[in-house]
C-alpha positions as CSV (number, residue, x, y, z in Angstrom):
1,M,0.2,-12.1,1.7
2,P,2.8,-9.3,0.5
3,L,3.1,-8.8,-3.0
4,P,5.9,-9.7,-5.1
5,V,8.6,-7.2,-5.5
6,V,10.3,-6.1,-8.8
7,A,13.4,-3.7,-8.9
8,I,14.4,-1.9,-12.1
9,I,18.5,-1.9,-12.2
10,G,21.0,-0.8,-14.7
11,Q,23.3,2.4,-15.4
12,P,22.1,6.0,-15.8
13,N,20.2,6.7,-19.1
14,V,19.1,3.3,-20.6
15,G,15.5,3.9,-20.1
16,K,14.6,2.6,-16.9
17,S,12.0,5.3,-15.7
18,T,10.6,5.3,-19.0
19,L,10.0,1.6,-18.7
20,F,8.6,2.0,-15.3
21,N,6.2,4.3,-16.2
22,R,4.8,2.0,-19.1
23,I,4.5,-0.5,-16.6
24,I,2.7,1.5,-14.4
25,N,0.4,3.0,-17.0
26,E,1.9,6.0,-17.3
27,R,1.7,6.7,-13.2
28,V,-2.1,6.9,-13.4
29,A,-2.4,3.3,-11.9
30,I,-1.2,4.7,-8.4
31,V,-3.4,7.8,-8.3
32,E,-6.7,8.2,-6.4
33,D,-9.0,11.3,-6.4
34,K,-9.1,11.2,-2.5
35,P,-7.3,13.8,-0.1
36,G,-4.2,12.4,1.7
37,V,-3.7,9.4,-0.8
38,T,-0.4,10.0,-2.7
39,R,2.4,8.1,-4.2
40,D,5.9,8.7,-5.4
41,R,6.8,7.6,-9.0
42,N,9.9,5.5,-7.5
43,Y,7.3,3.2,-5.9
44,A,4.3,1.9,-7.4
45,R,1.8,-1.2,-7.6
46,A,1.4,-2.7,-11.1
47,S,-0.2,-5.8,-12.4
48,W,0.3,-8.1,-15.3
49,M,-2.1,-11.1,-16.4
50,G,-3.8,-10.9,-13.1
51,H,-0.5,-10.9,-11.3
52,Q,-0.2,-7.9,-8.6
53,F,2.9,-6.9,-7.6
54,S,5.3,-3.8,-6.4
55,I,7.6,-2.1,-8.5
56,I,10.9,-0.3,-7.7
57,D,12.4,2.4,-9.8
58,T,16.1,2.9,-9.0
59,G,18.5,5.6,-10.0
60,G,21.1,4.7,-12.3
61,I,24.3,2.8,-11.1
62,T,27.9,4.1,-11.3
63,W,31.1,3.5,-9.6
64,E,32.1,7.2,-9.5
65,N,33.4,8.8,-6.3
66,S,31.0,11.5,-5.9
67,T,28.6,11.2,-2.7
68,I,25.5,11.3,-4.8
69,D,26.7,8.5,-6.9
70,E,27.5,6.4,-3.9
71,E,24.2,7.2,-2.6
72,I,22.3,6.1,-5.6
73,R,24.6,2.8,-5.7
74,A,23.8,2.0,-2.0
75,Q,19.9,2.7,-2.8
76,A,20.2,0.2,-5.7
77,E,21.6,-2.3,-3.6
78,I,18.9,-2.2,-1.0
79,A,16.3,-2.6,-3.5
80,I,18.2,-5.8,-5.0
81,E,17.9,-7.0,-1.5
82,E,14.2,-6.2,-1.3
83,A,13.4,-7.7,-4.7
84,D,11.8,-11.0,-5.7
85,V,12.8,-10.7,-9.2
86,I,15.5,-8.2,-10.9
87,V,15.0,-6.7,-14.3
88,M,18.4,-5.4,-15.5
89,I,17.9,-2.7,-18.5
90,A,20.7,-2.1,-21.0
91,D,20.9,0.1,-24.2
92,A,20.7,-1.5,-27.4
93,S,22.2,1.6,-29.0
94,K,25.3,1.4,-26.7
95,G,26.1,-2.1,-26.8
96,V,27.6,-3.9,-23.9
97,T,29.7,-1.5,-21.9
98,D,32.1,-2.2,-19.0
99,L,29.6,-0.6,-16.7
100,D,26.8,-3.2,-17.7
101,E,29.2,-5.8,-17.2
102,R,30.4,-4.8,-13.6
103,I,26.5,-4.3,-12.7
104,A,25.8,-7.8,-14.1
105,R,28.4,-9.3,-11.9
106,L,26.6,-7.3,-8.8
107,L,23.3,-8.8,-9.7
108,Y,24.7,-12.5,-10.4
109,R,25.9,-12.3,-6.4
110,S,22.6,-11.7,-5.4
111,K,21.3,-15.1,-6.3
112,K,18.2,-13.6,-7.1
113,P,16.3,-14.2,-10.5
114,V,17.6,-11.8,-13.0
115,L,16.1,-10.9,-16.3
116,L,18.0,-9.0,-19.1
117,G,15.7,-6.4,-20.8
118,I,17.4,-4.5,-23.6
119,N,16.0,-1.2,-24.2
120,K,15.8,1.1,-27.0
121,A,15.6,-2.0,-29.5
122,D,13.2,0.1,-31.6
123,N,13.8,-1.5,-35.1
124,P,14.5,-4.9,-36.7
125,E,18.5,-3.8,-36.9
126,Q,18.7,-3.0,-33.2
127,R,16.9,-5.9,-32.4
128,A,19.2,-8.2,-34.3
129,D,22.3,-6.7,-32.4
130,I,21.3,-7.8,-29.0
131,Y,22.7,-11.1,-28.9
132,D,26.3,-9.4,-28.1
133,F,24.3,-9.0,-24.5
134,Y,24.4,-13.0,-24.0
135,S,28.2,-12.3,-22.9
136,L,26.7,-10.8,-19.4
137,G,25.9,-14.1,-18.2
138,L,22.4,-13.3,-17.2
139,G,20.5,-15.4,-19.9
140,E,18.6,-14.6,-22.8
141,P,18.1,-10.8,-23.7
142,I,14.6,-9.5,-24.3
143,P,14.4,-6.7,-26.7
144,V,11.8,-3.9,-25.5
145,S,11.2,-0.4,-26.4
146,G,10.1,2.0,-23.6
147,A,9.2,4.7,-26.2
148,H,6.7,2.5,-28.0
149,G,6.1,-0.1,-25.7
150,T,7.1,-3.2,-27.7
151,G,8.3,-6.3,-26.2
152,L,7.0,-5.2,-22.9
153,G,4.7,-8.1,-22.6
154,D,7.3,-10.7,-23.3
155,L,9.3,-9.1,-20.4
156,L,6.7,-8.8,-18.1
157,D,5.6,-12.6,-18.8
158,K,9.1,-13.6,-17.8
159,V,8.8,-11.5,-14.4
160,V,5.7,-13.0,-13.5
161,E,7.0,-16.5,-14.1
162,N,9.9,-15.9,-11.6
163,F,7.6,-15.0,-9.0
164,P,7.6,-17.0,-5.9
165,P,5.3,-19.6,-5.3
166,E,2.4,-18.5,-2.9
167,A,2.9,-19.5,0.5
168,E,-0.3,-21.2,2.2
169,N,-1.5,-19.3,5.2
170,A,-1.8,-21.8,7.9
171,A,-3.1,-19.5,10.5
172,D,-6.5,-18.5,9.2
173,D,-7.7,-17.9,12.6
174,V,-5.1,-15.3,13.4
175,I,-6.0,-11.6,13.3
176,S,-3.2,-9.6,11.9
177,F,-2.7,-6.3,12.4
178,S,0.1,-3.5,11.5
179,V,0.8,-0.4,14.0
180,I,1.6,2.3,11.4
181,G,2.5,6.0,11.6
182,R,5.2,8.7,11.1
183,P,8.6,8.2,12.8
184,N,8.5,8.7,16.7
185,V,4.8,8.5,17.5
186,G,5.6,5.7,19.6
187,K,4.4,2.8,17.8
188,S,7.0,0.5,19.3
189,S,6.3,1.6,22.7
190,I,2.6,0.6,22.0
191,V,3.4,-3.0,20.7
192,N,5.7,-3.6,23.8
193,R,2.9,-2.8,25.8
194,L,0.6,-5.1,24.0
195,L,3.2,-7.9,24.1
196,G,4.3,-7.3,28.0
197,E,8.0,-7.4,27.3
198,D,10.6,-5.1,25.4
199,R,10.2,-7.1,21.9
200,V,11.0,-4.0,19.8
201,I,13.8,-1.5,20.0
202,V,12.7,1.8,21.2
203,A,14.7,5.1,21.2
204,N,13.6,8.9,21.2
205,E,14.9,9.3,17.7
206,E,13.3,9.2,14.6
207,G,13.6,6.0,12.4
208,T,15.1,3.4,15.1
209,T,12.8,0.9,13.8
210,R,14.0,-0.4,10.2
211,D,12.2,-3.4,9.4
212,A,8.7,-4.7,10.0
213,I,8.4,-7.3,12.6
214,D,5.7,-9.8,12.6
215,T,5.0,-11.3,16.6
216,P,2.3,-13.5,17.5
217,F,0.4,-13.3,20.7
218,E,-3.0,-14.0,22.5
219,K,-5.3,-12.3,24.1
220,D,-8.6,-13.3,26.1
221,G,-8.4,-16.6,23.8
222,T,-8.1,-14.4,20.4
223,K,-5.0,-15.0,18.4
224,F,-3.3,-11.9,17.1
225,R,-0.3,-11.1,15.0
226,V,0.9,-7.5,15.5
227,V,3.3,-6.0,12.9
228,D,5.4,-3.0,14.2
229,T,6.6,-1.0,10.9
230,A,9.2,1.3,10.6
231,G,8.2,4.9,10.8
232,I,6.8,6.2,7.6
233,R,8.0,9.5,6.5
234,R,6.4,11.4,3.5
235,R,8.0,10.0,0.6
236,G,8.9,13.2,-1.0
237,K,11.1,14.0,2.5
238,V,12.9,10.9,2.8
239,Y,16.6,11.0,1.7
240,E,18.3,8.7,4.0
241,K,18.6,5.2,2.1
242,T,17.4,2.8,4.5
243,E,14.6,4.9,5.4
244,K,13.3,4.8,1.7
245,Y,13.0,1.4,1.7
246,S,11.5,1.2,5.4
247,V,8.6,2.7,3.5
248,M,8.2,-0.2,1.3
249,R,8.5,-2.8,4.0
250,A,5.5,-1.0,5.7
251,M,3.5,-1.0,2.6
252,S,4.3,-4.6,2.6
253,A,3.2,-4.8,6.1
254,L,-0.3,-3.1,5.3
255,E,-0.9,-5.7,2.3
256,R,-0.4,-8.6,5.2
257,S,-2.6,-7.0,7.3
258,D,-6.4,-7.3,8.1
259,V,-6.5,-4.0,10.3
260,A,-4.1,-0.9,10.8
261,V,-3.7,1.0,13.5
262,L,-3.0,4.5,12.9
263,V,-0.8,6.0,15.8
264,L,-0.9,9.9,16.1
265,D,1.2,11.8,18.6
266,A,-1.2,13.6,21.1
267,S,2.0,16.1,22.2
268,T,2.5,17.2,19.0
269,G,-0.7,17.2,17.3
270,I,-1.4,16.2,13.3
271,R,1.1,16.8,10.9
272,E,1.2,16.8,7.3
273,Q,2.9,13.3,7.3
274,D,-0.1,11.9,9.2
275,K,-2.3,12.4,6.5
276,H,0.2,10.8,4.1
277,V,0.3,7.7,6.3
278,A,-3.6,7.6,6.8
279,G,-4.0,7.9,2.9
280,Y,-1.9,4.6,2.7
281,A,-3.8,2.8,5.0
282,H,-7.2,3.8,3.6
283,E,-5.8,3.2,0.1
284,A,-5.2,-0.6,1.4
285,G,-8.7,-1.2,1.9
286,I,-8.5,-2.7,5.2
287,G,-9.9,-1.9,8.8
288,V,-8.4,1.2,10.2
289,I,-8.3,2.3,13.7
290,I,-6.8,5.7,14.8
291,A,-4.8,5.8,18.2
292,V,-3.9,8.9,19.8
293,N,-0.7,8.1,21.9
294,K,1.1,10.0,24.6
295,W,-2.3,11.3,26.0
296,D,-0.5,11.6,29.3
297,V,1.6,14.4,27.9
298,P,-0.5,17.4,27.1
299,K,-2.5,19.4,29.7
300,K,-6.1,18.5,29.2
301,T,-9.4,19.9,30.3
302,S,-12.4,18.0,30.4
303,S,-13.3,18.9,26.8
304,S,-9.8,18.1,25.5
305,G,-10.7,14.6,24.1
306,Q,-13.7,15.9,22.3
307,D,-11.9,18.8,20.8
308,F,-8.8,16.6,19.4
309,E,-11.4,13.9,17.9
310,A,-13.2,17.2,16.3
311,V,-9.9,18.2,14.7
312,I,-9.1,14.7,13.7
313,R,-12.6,13.9,12.0
314,D,-11.8,17.5,10.0
315,E,-8.2,16.7,9.0
316,F,-9.0,12.9,8.1
317,A,-12.5,13.2,6.6
318,Y,-11.8,10.3,4.5
319,L,-11.6,8.1,7.7
320,D,-14.8,9.2,9.3
321,Y,-15.3,5.2,9.7
322,A,-12.3,4.7,11.8
323,P,-13.1,4.5,15.4
324,I,-10.7,6.9,17.7
325,V,-9.0,5.5,21.0
326,F,-6.8,7.7,23.4
327,V,-3.9,5.6,24.7
328,S,-0.7,5.9,26.7
329,A,2.0,3.7,25.8
330,K,3.9,4.9,29.0
331,T,1.2,4.6,31.4
332,G,-0.6,1.5,29.8
333,K,-3.8,3.9,29.4
334,G,-6.2,2.0,26.9
335,I,-3.6,-0.1,25.5
336,D,-5.5,-3.4,26.9
337,D,-8.5,-2.5,25.1
338,L,-7.1,-2.3,21.6
339,P,-7.1,-6.1,20.7
340,K,-10.6,-6.4,21.6
341,L,-11.3,-3.2,19.2
342,V,-9.1,-4.7,16.4
343,E,-11.2,-7.8,16.6
344,K,-14.5,-5.9,16.6
345,V,-13.4,-4.1,13.4
346,Y,-12.1,-7.3,12.0
347,E,-15.5,-8.9,12.4
348,N,-17.0,-6.0,11.0
349,Q,-15.3,-6.2,8.0
350,S,-15.9,-9.8,7.2
351,Q,-19.7,-9.8,8.0
352,R,-21.9,-10.7,5.0
353,I,-25.4,-9.5,4.7
354,Q,-28.3,-11.2,3.0
355,S,-29.4,-9.7,-0.4
356,S,-32.8,-9.9,0.5
357,V,-32.3,-7.8,3.6
358,L,-30.2,-5.3,1.5
359,N,-33.0,-4.8,-0.9
360,D,-35.2,-3.8,1.8
361,L,-32.5,-1.3,2.8
362,L,-32.2,0.1,-0.7
363,L,-36.2,0.4,-1.1
364,E,-36.5,2.2,2.2
365,A,-33.4,4.6,1.2
366,S,-35.4,5.1,-2.2
367,R,-38.3,6.3,-0.3
368,L,-36.3,8.6,1.9
369,V,-34.5,10.3,-0.8
370,P,-35.3,9.3,-4.6
371,A,-32.9,8.8,-7.0
372,P,-31.4,11.9,-8.6
373,M,-31.8,13.3,-11.9
374,V,-28.7,14.0,-14.4
375,K,-29.1,15.6,-17.5
376,G,-32.7,15.1,-17.7
377,K,-32.3,11.4,-16.9
378,R,-33.2,9.9,-13.8
379,L,-31.2,7.1,-12.0
380,R,-33.1,4.0,-11.4
381,V,-31.7,1.5,-9.0
382,Y,-33.0,-2.0,-9.0
383,Y,-31.1,-4.5,-6.8
384,M,-28.1,-4.4,-4.5
385,T,-26.0,-7.5,-3.4
386,Q,-22.6,-8.0,-1.5
387,V,-20.0,-9.5,-3.4
388,K,-17.2,-9.8,-1.1
389,S,-16.2,-8.8,2.3
390,N,-12.6,-7.3,3.8
391,P,-13.6,-4.8,2.9
392,P,-17.3,-5.2,2.5
393,T,-18.2,-4.6,-1.3
394,F,-21.8,-4.2,-2.8
395,V,-22.9,-4.2,-6.5
396,V,-25.8,-2.0,-7.0
397,F,-27.7,-2.8,-10.5
398,C,-29.3,0.6,-12.0
399,N,-30.2,1.6,-15.4
400,D,-27.0,3.7,-16.2
401,P,-23.8,3.4,-14.0
402,E,-23.0,6.9,-15.2
403,L,-26.0,8.4,-13.6
404,M,-24.8,7.3,-10.0
405,H,-23.1,10.2,-8.8
406,F,-20.3,9.9,-5.7
407,S,-22.9,11.7,-3.6
408,Y,-25.6,9.3,-4.2
409,Q,-23.2,6.5,-3.3
410,R,-22.0,7.9,-0.3
411,F,-25.7,8.3,0.8
412,L,-26.1,4.5,0.4
413,I,-22.8,3.6,2.4
414,N,-24.4,5.9,5.3
415,Q,-27.7,4.1,5.1
416,L,-25.4,0.9,5.4
417,R,-23.7,2.3,8.3
418,E,-26.8,3.3,9.9
419,N,-28.0,-0.4,9.3
420,F,-25.4,-2.4,10.1
421,D,-22.1,-2.0,12.2
422,F,-19.4,-1.5,9.9
423,T,-17.3,0.8,12.4
424,G,-13.7,0.6,11.3
425,T,-14.1,-0.5,7.8
426,P,-14.3,0.9,4.5
427,I,-17.2,0.1,2.4
428,K,-17.2,-0.1,-1.8
429,I,-20.3,0.3,-3.9
430,L,-19.9,-0.5,-7.6
431,P,-22.7,0.7,-9.9
432,R,-23.4,-1.7,-12.6
433,K,-25.9,-1.7,-15.5
434,R,-28.7,-4.3,-15.4
435,K,-28.6,-6.7,-18.2
């Protein structure tokens, strides 16, 4: 299921970004210490009381005549369209302004749940003055302080109360996969080849596809759902307003996918944008397949495939588990094999390993490479068990989790891969102290 989307809306300088940073815990909630995994502060994932959601921080809305004001207002309007819940922020120190009233009318017309947060209500006198904001017609104003964090819990409680009910997944036997990549690598052409018809608009210009399109199909008796996403640009380089929110739609597609097919362009080689797209897929924790499209375009020798694969493994070291396939949407080369590979990756990430088998592996691994010493203290591993699949996640009980260095976790992951087929899926190791 895609995560609920919350948009923060308001006029300039009311503290929207301060509240945004509070909600995502000062930006650290969306940072991972791995190459190629990035986030921009305008889009983030957050959580409150066990509820996960996506959040958009928009620019301040005005109705000035400058081009930049029109651009910001257009972006905010698209965020309103994308949102499940809207939070309007006003400034307690300014009182109700004409601009607040105009923004409130815009939000009222959206027919979406709208919550009214009154920021900079830092003391009892300011909190007492918020009742004037009832005049905006958006319900009870909620006093908050972005500077101190007060009132934020009350606001977020109301936010999660207004999330749409989770829809039942009526198609559990359907394997869902998304086709992702930077613009103009041939994603839509691949989807059309898979479906055997021109279901998706194809044009030789960047950004033709705007929305994520879910299309069911069947191959050799297996049911699939393919999501052709809008081309993902590196967020810091996205200026065109609808393109910005295409990124959000693509992220939503990853969240409801079992497997991601990352498309690269053989004719242009690997670009920096490709690494950012790959980072999104890796961070999503789903299966990943790397498809090198337009393999009919560049001139090749007998070693071309091996050379290109070596470059991919070097540039995408964190995706060393992802299988690489060479395809051509134009000629159909390799396209028919993609669904079978998607199914295989899905099966790999869904498998469960018995604890007794895992502990035999752990014992043999300890014989091969003794647990390391850290600051004069030796790591001792006692027991391993699988706690979930999709992705396969293993808890390793030990004497002290801080002694389990990343390199030893990597060693255990490699042992799992050597003994079981986890091709295409990430593996997580969670060290825990034995009680």
